[in-house]
SERO-4910 file (N, C-alpha, C, O; in steps of 0.05 Angstrom, whole numbers):
BEGIN
 pado doro    nc1    nc2    nc3   cac1   cac2   cac3    cc1    cc2    cc3    oc1    oc2    oc3
  Met    A     20    -20      3      6     -6     10     17     26      5     26     36     26
  Thr    A     18     43    -19     25     66    -21     18     93    -12     -6     98    -19
  Lys    A     29    111     -1     12    127     14     24    155     -2     48    160     -8
  Glu    A     -1    172     -9      3    192    -19     14    217      2      0    223     22
  Arg    A     36    231     -4     42    247      9     37    281      5     46    298     21
  Gly    A     23    287    -19     13    315    -22      8    320    -56     11    301    -71
  Pro    A      1    342    -62    -11    347    -84     10    343   -106      3    341   -130
  Glu    A     36    341    -98     50    331   -121     45    301   -130     44    294   -154
  Asp    A     43    288   -113     41    257   -117     16    252   -129     16    232   -144
  Arg    A    -11    267   -127    -31    267   -144    -29    278   -165    -47    274   -182
  Ile    A     -9    291   -171    -11    303   -198     11    277   -222      6    274   -246
  Arg    A     31    265   -207     46    252   -214     22    226   -219     19    223   -243
  Lys    A      8    212   -206    -13    201   -207    -28    202   -238    -27    185   -255
  Ala    A    -39    225   -238    -60    232   -256    -40    231   -282    -48    217   -301
  Glu    A    -16    244   -284      5    240   -303      9    207   -313     11    199   -336
  Gly    A      9    196   -293     13    162   -302     -9    146   -313     -6    124   -324
  Asp    A    -42    164   -309    -60    157   -317    -62    163   -349    -74    148   -365
  Glu    A    -48    187   -355    -57    189   -373    -39    181   -395    -44    185   -419
  Lys    A    -18    171   -388     -1    157   -398    -11    138   -419     -8    136   -443
  Glu    A    -28    118   -396    -41     94   -407    -55    101   -425    -56     84   -443
  Glu    A    -71    124   -430    -89    127   -449    -76    139   -479    -74    164   -480
  Glu    A    -71    130   -495    -65    141   -520    -78    163   -537   -100    158   -547
  Val    A    -68    183   -542    -72    205   -553    -77    200   -585    -55    203   -596
  Ser    A    -98    193   -604   -100    186   -630    -89    210   -646    -70    208   -660
  Gly    A   -105    235   -642    -95    255   -664    -96    282   -649    -98    285   -625
  Val    A    -92    301   -667    -86    330   -654   -112    340   -640   -114    348   -617
  Thr    A   -129    338   -658   -153    343   -645   -162    330   -620   -172    346   -604
  Glu    A   -161    308   -613   -161    292   -590   -144    301   -571   -152    303   -548
  Gly    A   -120    307   -578    -96    322   -559   -108    345   -546   -112    350   -522
  Ala    A   -114    361   -570   -131    392   -560   -154    385   -538   -156    395   -516
  Leu    A   -169    367   -550   -194    369   -526   -184    356   -501   -196    363   -481
  Arg    A   -165    339   -498   -166    333   -474   -146    355   -459   -143    353   -435
  Gly    A   -134    371   -471   -120    392   -455   -137    412   -447   -132    427   -428
  Leu    A   -155    414   -462   -174    432   -454   -193    422   -432   -206    438   -417
  Gly    A   -195    397   -429   -213    379   -410   -197    383   -388   -208    386   -367
  Lys    A   -170    386   -389   -156    397   -357   -162    428   -350   -167    436   -328
  Ile    A   -160    437   -367   -166    463   -356   -188    470   -355   -190    491   -342
  Ile    A   -213    461   -365   -241    475   -359   -256    451   -337   -264    431   -348
  Pro    A   -257    453   -322   -271    434   -304   -292    425   -314   -308    440   -325
  Gly    A   -298    394   -312   -324    381   -323   -326    371   -358   -341    354   -368
  Phe    A   -305    388   -373   -302    386   -402   -289    357   -401   -299    339   -415
  Gly    A   -270    351   -389   -258    328   -392   -271    305   -394   -264    289   -412
  Glu    A   -296    300   -371   -314    280   -372   -331    279   -391   -342    259   -399
  Leu    A   -333    306   -402   -355    302   -427   -335    293   -451   -345    280   -469
  Val    A   -312    297   -452   -305    291   -479   -300    260   -474   -306    246   -493
  Lys    A   -290    246   -449   -287    222   -447   -312    210   -453   -310    188   -464
  Gly    A   -337    218   -447   -362    205   -449   -365    209   -479   -373    187   -488
  Leu    A   -362    227   -501   -361    232   -523   -339    207   -541   -347    193   -559
  Glu    A   -319    207   -533   -296    188   -544   -312    164   -549   -305    153   -570
  Lys    A   -331    151   -536   -340    127   -538   -362    124   -565   -368    103   -577
  Ser    A   -371    151   -572   -390    146   -590   -373    147   -619   -350    157   -618
  Glu    A   -383    138   -645   -374    126   -674   -375    152   -685   -357    159   -700
  Ala    A   -393    166   -681   -402    188   -695   -379    215   -684   -375    234   -700
  Phe    A   -369    214   -661   -351    235   -651   -326    227   -664   -312    242   -678
  Gln    A   -321    203   -660   -293    191   -674   -288    198   -703   -268    208   -712
  Glu    A   -304    192   -714   -312    204   -743   -302    233   -749   -287    241   -766
  Arg    A   -314    247   -730   -313    281   -733   -282    288   -723   -270    309   -729
  Leu    A   -272    269   -709   -248    275   -694   -228    268   -720   -210    285   -724
  Lys    A   -228    247   -736   -213    237   -757   -216    258   -778   -195    267   -786
  Ala    A   -235    266   -788   -247    284   -805   -228    316   -796   -216    329   -813
  Ala    A   -229    320   -777   -217    351   -766   -186    347   -770   -173    366   -781
  Asp    A   -173    324   -763   -150    312   -760   -139    311   -791   -118    322   -798
  Ala    A   -155    299   -806   -151    298   -840   -148    330   -849   -128    332   -863
  Glu    A   -160    350   -845   -167    373   -851   -139    392   -837   -126    410   -848
  Ile    A   -136    381   -812   -110    393   -802    -80    385   -819    -60    399   -824
  Glu    A    -85    361   -825    -57    354   -841    -61    368   -862    -44    386   -866
  Arg    A    -78    365   -878    -82    379   -902    -70    404   -903    -52    408   -919
  Gln    A    -78    425   -885    -75    452   -886    -41    457   -877    -28    476   -886
  Leu    A    -32    438   -859     -7    432   -849      8    435   -876     22    455   -880
  Glu    A      7    415   -896     15    405   -916     18    428   -940     39    432   -953
  Lys    A     -5    443   -944    -11    469   -960     10    491   -951     25    503   -967
  Ala    A     12    497   -924     25    514   -911     57    513   -915     69    491   -911
  Pro    A     74    541   -924     96    545   -926    111    531   -905     98    524   -885
  Pro    A    138    526   -906    151    513   -885    167    531   -871    182    547   -881
  Leu    A    164    528   -843    176    544   -830    205    547   -827    219    527   -831
  Lys    A    216    572   -821    243    581   -820    254    571   -801    240    571   -780
  Arg    A    274    563   -800    289    551   -770    308    578   -766    323    587   -784
  Val    A    305    589   -740    321    613   -735    336    606   -702    325    600   -681
  Glu    A    362    608   -708    380    595   -690    401    614   -680    417    625   -695
  Gly    A    402    617   -657    424    635   -644    424    668   -650    443    683   -651
  Thr    A    398    673   -654    391    704   -653    376    711   -633    356    698   -625
  Arg    A    385    735   -624    358    747   -609    352    776   -613    368    794   -618
  Arg    A    326    780   -611    312    805   -627    303    818   -605    290    806   -588
  Ser    A    310    846   -600    301    860   -583    275    877   -593    268    879   -617
  Ile    A    263    890   -572    236    900   -576    248    935   -584    233    951   -593
  Ile    A    278    942   -577    288    973   -574    300    970   -604    317    954   -610
  Pro    A    289    987   -618    313    987   -641    344   1002   -638    348   1022   -625
  Ser    A    362    988   -653    386    995   -648    394   1019   -647    411   1026   -631
  Lys    A    382   1039   -669    391   1063   -671    358   1081   -671    340   1077   -687
  Thr    A    358   1101   -648    336   1113   -642    339   1142   -652    358   1152   -642
  Thr    A    326   1157   -668    325   1182   -678    305   1192   -667    284   1179   -666
  Leu    A    306   1218   -656    281   1233   -655    284   1264   -674    303   1279   -679
  Lys    A    263   1264   -679    264   1291   -691    246   1312   -670    224   1308   -660
  Val    A    264   1334   -670    261   1355   -654    256   1380   -668    273   1391   -682
  Ser    A    228   1389   -664    224   1416   -682    223   1434   -658    213   1431   -636
  Arg    A    237   1458   -669    240   1485   -652    223   1507   -670    230   1514   -693
  Thr    A    205   1516   -660    189   1541   -673    196   1560   -658    201   1553   -634
  Thr    A    199   1590   -666    205   1615   -650    179   1619   -640    164   1600   -637
  Leu    A    169   1648   -634    149   1658   -620    139   1671   -643    115   1673   -648
  Gly    A    156   1680   -657    142   1692   -685    129   1667   -711    107   1670   -723
  Glu    A    142   1651   -714    135   1632   -732    107   1618   -714     89   1609   -728
  Glu    A    105   1616   -685     80   1602   -684     63   1625   -685     40   1616   -686
  Ala    A     63   1650   -685     46   1673   -687     36   1673   -713     14   1682   -716
  Ala    A     49   1665   -733     43   1658   -761     25   1636   -767     10   1637   -786
  Val    A     28   1614   -750     12   1596   -747    -21   1606   -752    -31   1620   -734
  Gln    A    -37   1599   -774    -71   1606   -768    -80   1584   -749    -79   1559   -750
  Pro    A    -89   1602   -731   -110   1590   -717   -135   1574   -731   -146   1586   -749
  Pro    A   -144   1550   -725   -165   1535   -735   -195   1553   -734   -205   1563   -713
  Gln    A   -207   1554   -762   -231   1570   -763   -247   1553   -757   -245   1529   -761
  Arg    A   -268   1567   -742   -289   1554   -728   -316   1559   -745   -319   1583   -750
  Glu    A   -334   1545   -753   -359   1551   -768   -379   1560   -744   -384   1553   -721
  Val    A   -390   1583   -765   -408   1597   -742   -437   1587   -741   -450   1586   -762
  Thr    A   -448   1581   -718   -480   1570   -714   -500   1595   -723   -502   1614   -708
  Thr    A   -514   1594   -743   -532   1612   -752   -558   1600   -754   -560   1575   -756
  Asp    A   -584   1619   -753   -612   1615   -762   -615   1643   -780   -604   1665   -780
  Ile    A   -633   1631   -793   -643   1651   -813   -674   1657   -816   -689   1639   -820
  Phe    A   -683   1682   -813   -712   1690   -806   -725   1703   -823   -719   1727   -822
  Asp    A   -743   1697   -840   -755   1721   -864   -779   1733   -846   -795   1720   -835
  Glu    A   -778   1760   -847   -794   1775   -824   -813   1789   -848   -824   1810   -840
  Gly    A   -816   1783   -871   -829   1800   -892   -817   1820   -908   -814   1818   -932
  Asp    A   -809   1840   -891   -791   1866   -908   -764   1862   -904   -749   1874   -919
  Cys    A   -755   1844   -886   -725   1841   -881   -725   1810   -874   -743   1794   -870
  Leu    A   -696   1807   -875   -689   1778   -868   -674   1785   -835   -662   1806   -830
  Lys    A   -678   1768   -820   -658   1770   -790   -638   1744   -789   -645   1721   -796
  Val    A   -621   1749   -783   -596   1726   -784   -585   1725   -754   -580   1747   -744
  Ile    A   -583   1710   -744   -579   1705   -715   -553   1689   -717   -549   1673   -736
  Ala    A   -535   1692   -699   -503   1681   -709   -497   1678   -676   -507   1691   -657
  Glu    A   -477   1657   -675   -465   1654   -647   -434   1657   -646   -420   1639   -656
  Leu    A   -417   1683   -632   -395   1682   -631   -383   1693   -609   -377   1716   -604
  Pro    A   -382   1667   -593   -376   1674   -565   -351   1685   -566   -338   1682   -587
  Gly    A   -342   1699   -543   -314   1710   -537   -307   1727   -562   -284   1725   -572
  Val    A   -322   1740   -571   -311   1759   -598   -325   1785   -584   -346   1783   -570
  Asp    A   -309   1813   -591   -313   1836   -590   -331   1844   -615   -330   1834   -637
  Glu    A   -346   1862   -607   -362   1874   -640   -343   1887   -660   -346   1888   -684
  Lys    A   -321   1897   -643   -305   1915   -665   -292   1896   -679   -279   1906   -698
  Asp    A   -289   1869   -677   -274   1846   -691   -292   1828   -712   -283   1811   -727
  Ile    A   -318   1836   -709   -336   1822   -724   -338   1835   -757   -344   1859   -760
  Lys    A   -335   1820   -779   -334   1839   -799   -362   1821   -814   -363   1796   -812
  Ala    A   -381   1835   -829   -407   1821   -847   -408   1839   -869   -408   1864   -868
  Glu    A   -409   1829   -884   -412   1836   -915   -430   1817   -932   -429   1793   -931
  Val    A   -448   1834   -949   -465   1820   -973   -457   1823  -1000   -451   1844  -1010
  Lys    A   -457   1797  -1012   -452   1803  -1041   -466   1782  -1053   -463   1757  -1050
  Gly    A   -487   1797  -1072   -510   1783  -1082   -530   1775  -1062   -540   1792  -1047
  Asn    A   -537   1747  -1061   -548   1733  -1045   -536   1724  -1021   -551   1716  -1003
  Leu    A   -507   1723  -1016   -490   1716  -1000   -487   1732   -976   -486   1756   -980
  Leu    A   -485   1723   -953   -477   1740   -924   -456   1728   -919   -456   1704   -920
  Ile    A   -432   1742   -914   -402   1732   -908   -397   1738   -880   -392   1762   -876
  Leu    A   -397   1722   -859   -389   1729   -832   -366   1723   -825   -358   1700   -826
  Ser    A   -350   1744   -818   -319   1731   -802   -317   1743   -776   -333   1760   -769
  Ala    A   -296   1734   -760   -285   1745   -743   -261   1732   -730   -257   1708   -730
  Arg    A   -242   1753   -718   -223   1746   -715   -203   1754   -688   -188   1774   -689
  Val    A   -203   1737   -662   -197   1740   -633   -164   1723   -634   -155   1707   -650
  Thr    A   -157   1732   -617   -132   1714   -609   -133   1689   -606   -148   1686   -586
  Gly    A   -124   1662   -615   -133   1634   -616   -157   1627   -629   -165   1604   -635
  Arg    A   -167   1647   -633   -201   1642   -653   -204   1655   -676   -197   1678   -680
  Glu    A   -215   1639   -695   -226   1652   -718   -248   1642   -727   -248   1617   -726
  Tyr    A   -272   1655   -738   -300   1647   -746   -300   1657   -768   -294   1680   -773
  Tyr    A   -307   1640   -785   -318   1645   -814   -342   1631   -825   -343   1607   -822
  Lys    A   -365   1647   -839   -383   1623   -850   -394   1649   -874   -394   1673   -872
  Glu    A   -403   1630   -894   -414   1645   -917   -450   1624   -918   -456   1600   -918
  Ile    A   -463   1647   -920   -485   1637   -912   -508   1652   -943   -514   1675   -949
  Glu    A   -515   1628   -952   -537   1641   -973   -563   1647   -971   -580   1631   -964
  Leu    A   -566   1671   -976   -591   1675   -967   -614   1666   -984   -608   1656  -1006
  Pro    A   -642   1669   -975   -662   1654   -988   -667   1676  -1010   -672   1663  -1031
  Cys    A   -667   1695  -1013   -669   1722  -1036   -652   1741  -1030   -638   1744  -1009
  Leu    A   -654   1757  -1057   -629   1785  -1058   -637   1809  -1034   -659   1815  -1025
  Val    A   -615   1817  -1031   -625   1837  -1004   -605   1860  -1010   -582   1856  -1019
  Arg    A   -615   1882  -1004   -598   1906  -1003   -565   1901   -985   -559   1883   -969
  Asp    A   -550   1924   -993   -519   1918   -976   -524   1938   -954   -505   1948   -943
  Glu    A   -551   1944   -945   -550   1957   -914   -553   1932   -896   -571   1916   -896
  Leu    A   -529   1931   -880   -539   1916   -851   -536   1930   -825   -519   1947   -819
  Asn    A   -556   1921   -808   -561   1933   -780   -545   1903   -763   -553   1879   -761
  Leu    A   -527   1914   -754   -513   1892   -737   -522   1900   -701   -520   1922   -691
  Thr    A   -528   1881   -692   -530   1889   -659   -521   1859   -643   -535   1839   -646
  Tyr    A   -497   1861   -627   -483   1843   -620   -485   1849   -581   -482   1870   -570
  Lys    A   -491   1825   -570   -493   1824   -539   -491   1798   -527   -511   1784   -530
  Asn    A   -473   1789   -514   -465   1766   -498   -462   1744   -522   -476   1724   -522
  Gly    A   -445   1749   -542   -441   1724   -560   -455   1721   -584   -448   1709   -604
  Ile    A   -483   1738   -579   -500   1726   -601   -497   1760   -619   -497   1783   -608
  Leu    A   -494   1754   -647   -502   1780   -662   -526   1771   -684   -530   1752   -700
  Gln    A   -538   1794   -677   -572   1795   -699   -560   1815   -718   -549   1837   -712
  Ile    A   -564   1805   -741   -567   1826   -767   -588   1831   -777   -604   1812   -776
  Thr    A   -596   1850   -788   -623   1854   -796   -621   1858   -823   -608   1879   -824
  Ile    A   -626   1850   -851   -622   1859   -880   -653   1864   -891   -674   1851   -889
  Lys    A   -648   1889   -903   -675   1902   -920   -672   1883   -944   -650   1879   -954
  Lys    A   -693   1871   -953   -702   1864   -976   -699   1879   -999   -708   1871  -1021
***
């Protein structure tokens, strides 16, 4: 009578049991490996191994794997090399700009959010221009096109608005709390 001393003995005993059963193919070996990892799956596989249909499916899967391996290009043998994830030469591109060059860079243009209302004898255009002073706003009419623009430090607004009808060149601008109201006579 042998006495088990600990978990190592149980593992050795389990490995000895597995050596008695022969694995007939790649698929069966993979399923048995999964059976060791997933609780209960190993018993399910052992039960299915008794089925002829299951054995036929395993043989078909093994044949397909063999066929794919034959079609695959041979593996390249690599010996004595060591790859590093750090490149041997590291080059850094350092870009230096002067304050003058930074000032020359155009700020991104933001589109102005607008609404147009037809009020009979005139058109009313409401535009959102937050953070802009009234003196920085430019508005002009060209045909049936209203062009709005404003520029402040770090921000630039621009929008061309197609008006529904021809209008006069006379614009009445009112600006308060970031909202521009333009009245244009038809």
